[in-house]
Backbone and ligand atoms as CSV (ligand in chain L), in Angstrom:
chain,resi,resn,atom,element,x,y,z
A,1,MET,N,N,106.236,62.224,158.014
A,1,MET,CA,C,105.832,60.963,157.403
A,1,MET,C,C,105.561,61.122,155.892
A,2,THR,N,N,105.614,62.355,155.437
A,2,THR,CA,C,105.435,62.583,154.002
A,2,THR,C,C,106.541,61.862,153.244
A,3,GLY,N,N,106.170,61.130,152.218
A,3,GLY,CA,C,107.169,60.399,151.452
A,3,GLY,C,C,107.363,58.984,151.957
A,4,TYR,N,N,106.700,58.660,153.076
A,4,TYR,CA,C,106.792,57.309,153.646
A,4,TYR,C,C,106.216,56.308,152.660
A,5,VAL,N,N,106.937,55.230,152.451
A,5,VAL,CA,C,106.497,54.246,151.463
A,5,VAL,C,C,106.064,52.940,152.131
A,6,SER,N,N,104.900,52.450,151.740
A,6,SER,CA,C,104.419,51.143,152.174
A,6,SER,C,C,103.956,50.423,150.921
A,7,GLY,N,N,104.756,49.501,150.460
A,7,GLY,CA,C,104.428,48.789,149.226
A,7,GLY,C,C,104.371,49.742,148.053
A,8,LYS,N,N,103.182,49.856,147.477
A,8,LYS,CA,C,103.006,50.732,146.317
A,8,LYS,C,C,102.552,52.129,146.714
A,9,LEU,N,N,102.288,52.302,147.999
A,9,LEU,CA,C,101.762,53.591,148.452
A,9,LEU,C,C,102.862,54.530,148.938
A,10,THR,N,N,102.678,55.791,148.616
A,10,THR,CA,C,103.571,56.823,149.133
A,10,THR,C,C,102.696,57.861,149.819
A,11,ALA,N,N,103.027,58.165,151.064
A,11,ALA,CA,C,102.265,59.162,151.809
A,11,ALA,C,C,102.488,60.535,151.196
A,12,VAL,N,N,101.403,61.204,150.880
A,12,VAL,CA,C,101.497,62.516,150.239
A,12,VAL,C,C,101.285,63.633,151.257
A,13,ARG,N,N,100.191,63.543,151.979
A,13,ARG,CA,C,99.936,64.549,153.011
A,13,ARG,C,C,98.936,64.013,154.023
A,14,ARG,N,N,98.975,64.619,155.203
A,14,ARG,CA,C,98.049,64.194,156.246
A,14,ARG,C,C,96.744,64.939,156.062
A,15,LEU,N,N,95.669,64.234,156.291
A,15,LEU,CA,C,94.364,64.846,156.169
A,15,LEU,C,C,94.128,65.687,157.424
A,16,ARG,N,N,93.735,66.938,157.218
A,16,ARG,CA,C,93.576,67.820,158.383
A,16,ARG,C,C,92.411,67.415,159.267
A,17,GLU,N,N,91.297,67.111,158.618
A,17,GLU,CA,C,90.133,66.712,159.404
A,17,GLU,C,C,90.219,65.226,159.684
A,18,SER,N,N,90.576,64.888,160.864
A,18,SER,CA,C,90.672,63.481,161.199
A,18,SER,C,C,89.639,63.146,162.250
A,19,ARG,N,N,88.715,62.319,161.870
A,19,ARG,CA,C,87.648,61.929,162.781
A,19,ARG,C,C,88.136,60.853,163.747
A,20,ARG,N,N,87.507,60.810,164.874
A,20,ARG,CA,C,87.792,59.814,165.903
A,20,ARG,C,C,89.288,59.706,166.219
A,21,GLU,N,N,89.957,60.817,166.072
A,21,GLU,CA,C,91.389,60.893,166.390
A,21,GLU,C,C,92.243,59.885,165.631
A,22,VAL,N,N,91.707,59.419,164.528
A,22,VAL,CA,C,92.496,58.527,163.683
A,22,VAL,C,C,93.045,59.408,162.575
A,23,PHE,N,N,94.338,59.538,162.555
A,23,PHE,CA,C,94.931,60.385,161.532
A,23,PHE,C,C,95.039,59.648,160.208
A,24,LEU,N,N,94.472,60.261,159.228
A,24,LEU,CA,C,94.496,59.654,157.909
A,24,LEU,C,C,95.504,60.348,157.013
A,25,TRP,N,N,96.130,59.561,156.207
A,25,TRP,CA,C,97.072,60.089,155.237
A,25,TRP,C,C,96.554,59.859,153.829
A,26,VAL,N,N,96.751,60.860,153.025
A,26,VAL,CA,C,96.406,60.716,151.618
A,26,VAL,C,C,97.637,60.065,150.986
A,27,CYS,N,N,97.430,58.907,150.395
A,27,CYS,CA,C,98.549,58.197,149.783
A,27,CYS,C,C,98.338,58.053,148.290
A,28,ARG,N,N,99.423,58.107,147.587
A,28,ARG,CA,C,99.341,57.902,146.152
A,28,ARG,C,C,99.847,56.502,145.842
A,29,CYS,N,N,99.067,55.773,145.067
A,29,CYS,CA,C,99.445,54.416,144.695
A,29,CYS,C,C,100.218,54.476,143.387
A,30,GLU,N,N,101.070,53.491,143.177
A,30,GLU,CA,C,101.854,53.427,141.937
A,30,GLU,C,C,100.990,53.416,140.688
A,31,CYS,N,N,99.766,52.874,140.837
A,31,CYS,CA,C,98.881,52.785,139.679
A,31,CYS,C,C,98.219,54.124,139.358
A,32,GLY,N,N,98.416,55.107,140.246
A,32,GLY,CA,C,97.883,56.433,139.987
A,32,GLY,C,C,96.698,56.818,140.837
A,33,LYS,N,N,96.105,55.846,141.517
A,33,LYS,CA,C,94.954,56.144,142.355
A,33,LYS,C,C,95.419,56.675,143.704
A,34,THR,N,N,94.508,57.332,144.410
A,34,THR,CA,C,94.838,57.774,145.757
A,34,THR,C,C,93.989,56.988,146.741
A,35,LYS,N,N,94.515,56.850,147.946
A,35,LYS,CA,C,93.804,56.105,148.975
A,35,LYS,C,C,94.078,56.731,150.322
A,36,LEU,N,N,93.047,56.739,151.178
A,36,LEU,CA,C,93.224,57.253,152.531
A,36,LEU,C,C,93.586,56.088,153.444
A,37,VAL,N,N,94.657,56.266,154.184
A,37,VAL,CA,C,95.115,55.198,155.064
A,37,VAL,C,C,95.405,55.772,156.448
A,38,SER,N,N,95.035,55.035,157.476
A,38,SER,CA,C,95.317,55.513,158.828
A,38,SER,C,C,96.819,55.371,159.099
A,39,VAL,N,N,97.308,56.222,159.975
A,39,VAL,CA,C,98.737,56.211,160.307
A,39,VAL,C,C,99.184,54.822,160.764
A,40,ALA,N,N,98.357,54.198,161.623
A,40,ALA,CA,C,98.716,52.884,162.158
A,40,ALA,C,C,98.857,51.852,161.041
A,41,ASP,N,N,97.887,51.827,160.143
A,41,ASP,CA,C,97.926,50.863,159.047
A,41,ASP,C,C,99.110,51.114,158.127
A,42,LEU,N,N,99.404,52.375,157.936
A,42,LEU,CA,C,100.503,52.745,157.050
A,42,LEU,C,C,101.840,52.377,157.699
A,43,HIS,N,N,101.952,52.707,158.959
A,43,HIS,CA,C,103.203,52.478,159.667
A,43,HIS,C,C,103.509,50.993,159.819
A,44,GLN,N,N,102.461,50.212,160.045
A,44,GLN,CA,C,102.658,48.758,160.186
A,44,GLN,C,C,102.638,48.081,158.821
A,45,LYS,N,N,102.528,48.887,157.803
A,45,LYS,CA,C,102.488,48.406,156.418
A,45,LYS,C,C,101.392,47.364,156.208
A,46,LYS,N,N,100.267,47.608,156.858
A,46,LYS,CA,C,99.119,46.708,156.693
A,46,LYS,C,C,98.447,46.965,155.355
A,47,VAL,N,N,98.517,48.226,154.958
A,47,VAL,CA,C,97.927,48.602,153.678
A,47,VAL,C,C,99.077,48.954,152.742
A,48,LYS,N,N,99.132,48.255,151.632
A,48,LYS,CA,C,100.275,48.438,150.736
A,48,LYS,C,C,99.918,48.911,149.337
A,49,SER,N,N,98.628,49.033,149.088
A,49,SER,CA,C,98.207,49.534,147.775
A,49,SER,C,C,96.777,50.026,147.870
A,50,CYS,N,N,96.288,50.603,146.784
A,50,CYS,CA,C,94.917,51.101,146.774
A,50,CYS,C,C,93.934,49.936,146.692
A,51,GLY,N,N,94.476,48.744,146.482
A,51,GLY,CA,C,93.635,47.562,146.301
A,51,GLY,C,C,94.063,46.811,145.048
A,52,CYS,N,N,94.877,47.471,144.250
A,52,CYS,CA,C,95.305,46.846,142.996
A,52,CYS,C,C,96.298,45.715,143.252
A,53,LEU,N,N,97.021,45.799,144.358
A,53,LEU,CA,C,97.988,44.759,144.694
A,53,LEU,C,C,97.276,43.432,144.965
A,54,LYS,N,N,96.157,43.526,145.652
A,54,LYS,CA,C,95.365,42.326,145.948
A,54,LYS,C,C,94.920,41.662,144.653
A,55,ALA,N,N,94.467,42.483,143.730
A,55,ALA,CA,C,93.998,41.971,142.448
A,55,ALA,C,C,95.140,41.280,141.714
A,56,GLU,N,N,96.331,41.884,141.805
A,56,GLU,CA,C,97.506,41.292,141.167
A,56,GLU,C,C,97.860,39.966,141.813
A,57,ARG,N,N,97.841,39.974,143.128
A,57,ARG,CA,C,98.220,38.782,143.880
A,57,ARG,C,C,97.309,37.603,143.589
A,58,ARG,N,N,96.059,37.920,143.413
A,58,ARG,CA,C,95.084,36.861,143.140
A,58,ARG,C,C,95.478,36.041,141.929
A,59,ASN,N,N,96.160,36.705,141.002
A,59,ASN,CA,C,96.536,36.025,139.773
A,59,ASN,C,C,98.000,35.603,139.757
A,60,ASP,N,N,98.685,35.803,140.874
A,60,ASP,CA,C,100.078,35.395,140.982
A,60,ASP,C,C,100.136,33.861,140.897
A,61,PRO,N,N,100.888,33.320,139.927
A,61,PRO,CA,C,100.933,31.860,139.753
A,61,PRO,C,C,101.290,31.095,141.018
A,62,LYS,N,N,102.228,31.637,141.789
A,62,LYS,CA,C,102.631,30.981,143.044
A,62,LYS,C,C,101.441,30.846,143.987
A,63,LEU,N,N,100.692,31.935,144.093
A,63,LEU,CA,C,99.561,31.929,145.013
A,63,LEU,C,C,98.394,31.116,144.470
A,64,VAL,N,N,98.266,31.084,143.164
A,64,VAL,CA,C,97.216,30.257,142.571
A,64,VAL,C,C,97.509,28.802,142.921
A,65,LYS,N,N,98.791,28.437,142.840
A,65,LYS,CA,C,99.227,27.077,143.190
A,65,LYS,C,C,98.918,26.769,144.645
A,66,ARG,N,N,99.242,27.734,145.511
A,66,ARG,CA,C,99.011,27.541,146.932
A,66,ARG,C,C,97.522,27.369,147.193
A,67,ARG,N,N,96.744,28.216,146.516
A,67,ARG,CA,C,95.297,28.167,146.685
A,67,ARG,C,C,94.759,26.797,146.268
A,68,GLU,N,N,95.304,26.284,145.180
A,68,GLU,CA,C,94.858,24.974,144.703
A,68,GLU,C,C,95.255,23.876,145.680
A,69,ALA,N,N,96.465,24.003,146.238
A,69,ALA,CA,C,96.941,23.022,147.214
A,69,ALA,C,C,96.055,23.040,148.445
A,70,ILE,N,N,95.688,24.240,148.873
A,70,ILE,CA,C,94.834,24.393,150.047
A,70,ILE,C,C,93.459,23.786,149.779
A,71,LEU,N,N,92.943,24.056,148.619
A,71,LEU,CA,C,91.634,23.520,148.253
A,71,LEU,C,C,91.668,21.990,148.215
A,72,ALA,N,N,92.774,21.447,147.653
A,72,ALA,CA,C,92.914,19.993,147.565
A,72,ALA,C,C,92.903,19.371,148.958
A,73,LEU,N,N,93.654,19.971,149.870
A,73,LEU,CA,C,93.706,19.458,151.242
A,73,LEU,C,C,92.332,19.548,151.893
A,74,HIS,N,N,91.679,20.667,151.657
A,74,HIS,CA,C,90.361,20.892,152.228
A,74,HIS,C,C,89.376,19.847,151.708
A,75,THR,N,N,89.474,19.560,150.414
A,75,THR,CA,C,88.598,18.571,149.782
A,75,THR,C,C,88.841,17.180,150.366
A,76,GLN,N,N,90.125,16.932,150.718
A,76,GLN,CA,C,90.479,15.637,151.311
A,76,GLN,C,C,90.031,15.533,152.768
A,77,GLY,N,N,89.505,16.611,153.279
A,77,GLY,CA,C,88.996,16.601,154.643
A,77,GLY,C,C,90.017,16.983,155.693
A,78,VAL,N,N,91.133,17.569,155.265
A,78,VAL,CA,C,92.143,18.028,156.222
A,78,VAL,C,C,91.575,19.244,156.964
A,79,ALA,N,N,91.746,19.251,158.283
A,79,ALA,CA,C,91.200,20.334,159.099
A,79,ALA,C,C,91.825,21.678,158.735
A,80,ILE,N,N,91.009,22.725,158.806
A,80,ILE,CA,C,91.463,24.088,158.512
A,80,ILE,C,C,92.691,24.435,159.356
A,81,MET,N,N,92.634,24.029,160.617
A,81,MET,CA,C,93.736,24.295,161.554
A,81,MET,C,C,95.045,23.705,161.029
A,82,ALA,N,N,94.976,22.479,160.538
A,82,ALA,CA,C,96.169,21.785,160.038
A,82,ALA,C,C,96.680,22.453,158.757
A,83,ILE,N,N,95.752,22.887,157.922
A,83,ILE,CA,C,96.131,23.572,156.680
A,83,ILE,C,C,96.831,24.885,157.023
A,84,ALA,N,N,96.245,25.611,157.956
A,84,ALA,CA,C,96.803,26.897,158.378
A,84,ALA,C,C,98.232,26.711,158.879
A,85,ARG,N,N,98.430,25.658,159.658
A,85,ARG,CA,C,99.751,25.394,160.226
A,85,ARG,C,C,100.744,25.044,159.128
A,86,GLN,N,N,100.296,24.222,158.215
A,86,GLN,CA,C,101.173,23.777,157.123
A,86,GLN,C,C,101.657,24.943,156.251
A,87,PHE,N,N,100.753,25.893,156.010
A,87,PHE,CA,C,101.116,27.007,155.137
A,87,PHE,C,C,101.544,28.244,155.925
A,88,ASP,N,N,101.553,28.103,157.247
A,88,ASP,CA,C,101.956,29.188,158.128
A,88,ASP,C,C,101.113,30.451,157.908
A,89,ILE,N,N,99.814,30.252,157.849
A,89,ILE,CA,C,98.876,31.361,157.726
A,89,ILE,C,C,97.780,31.187,158.765
A,90,SER,N,N,96.975,32.226,158.954
A,90,SER,CA,C,95.911,32.129,159.954
A,90,SER,C,C,94.741,31.318,159.408
A,91,ARG,N,N,93.926,30.814,160.337
A,91,ARG,CA,C,92.750,30.046,159.924
A,91,ARG,C,C,91.812,30.904,159.090
A,92,GLN,N,N,91.721,32.155,159.521
A,92,GLN,CA,C,90.857,33.103,158.814
A,92,GLN,C,C,91.304,33.237,157.356
A,93,ARG,N,N,92.612,33.261,157.171
A,93,ARG,CA,C,93.190,33.390,155.831
A,93,ARG,C,C,92.815,32.168,154.980
A,94,VAL,N,N,92.837,30.992,155.613
A,94,VAL,CA,C,92.459,29.768,154.880
A,94,VAL,C,C,91.014,29.896,154.397
A,95,TYR,N,N,90.147,30.363,155.291
A,95,TYR,CA,C,88.738,30.542,154.915
A,95,TYR,C,C,88.620,31.530,153.758
A,96,GLN,N,N,89.384,32.622,153.873
A,96,GLN,CA,C,89.357,33.655,152.821
A,96,GLN,C,C,89.786,33.063,151.482
A,97,ILE,N,N,90.847,32.266,151.523
A,97,ILE,CA,C,91.375,31.658,150.299
A,97,ILE,C,C,90.346,30.716,149.687
A,98,LEU,N,N,89.701,29.933,150.544
A,98,LEU,CA,C,88.671,29.009,150.046
A,98,LEU,C,C,87.496,29.779,149.444
A,99,GLU,N,N,87.176,30.905,150.077
A,99,GLU,CA,C,86.089,31.751,149.565
A,99,GLU,C,C,86.457,32.311,148.194
A,100,GLN,N,N,87.702,32.774,148.094
A,100,GLN,CA,C,88.198,33.330,146.832
A,100,GLN,C,C,88.107,32.300,145.728
A,101,TYR,N,N,88.451,31.075,146.098
A,101,TYR,CA,C,88.453,30.009,145.103
A,101,TYR,C,C,87.037,29.818,144.544
A,102,LYS,N,N,86.080,29.827,145.450
A,102,LYS,CA,C,84.675,29.695,145.045
A,102,LYS,C,C,84.304,30.791,144.059
A,103,GLU,N,N,84.739,32.007,144.399
A,103,GLU,CA,C,84.429,33.160,143.540
A,103,GLU,C,C,84.980,32.980,142.135
A,104,THR,N,N,86.248,32.512,142.067
A,104,THR,CA,C,86.873,32.402,140.755
A,104,THR,C,C,86.292,31.227,139.966
A,105,GLU,N,N,85.780,30.241,140.700
A,105,GLU,CA,C,85.212,29.076,140.021
A,105,GLU,C,C,83.875,29.406,139.361
A,106,GLU,N,N,83.169,30.321,139.966
A,106,GLU,CA,C,81.836,30.642,139.457
A,106,GLU,C,C,81.860,31.460,138.171
L,1,ZN,ZN,ZN,96.880,50.943,143.017
């Protein structure tokens, strides 16, 4: 699995001491940081960066637009369930997006 790529991460080596039988990989991020990722998360590409990708995405104009659209619908009283369906995301994600919006507004 050495050299395995998930987004910005490249698996460098497996950590020898793995607690709770969860094998961790030391990954190098494109930005230069390292991050420990479990094999499952890496293989399913659940984790794609050291965290810098999330920060980038937050400022992605497309996503800012989506976030604003979601907030507008929410303000109009559209149910979270309906918003989630419209944008093809989970309800939890809608809540997260609304939370993020609050953070950036403050
Ligand atoms: Zn990074």
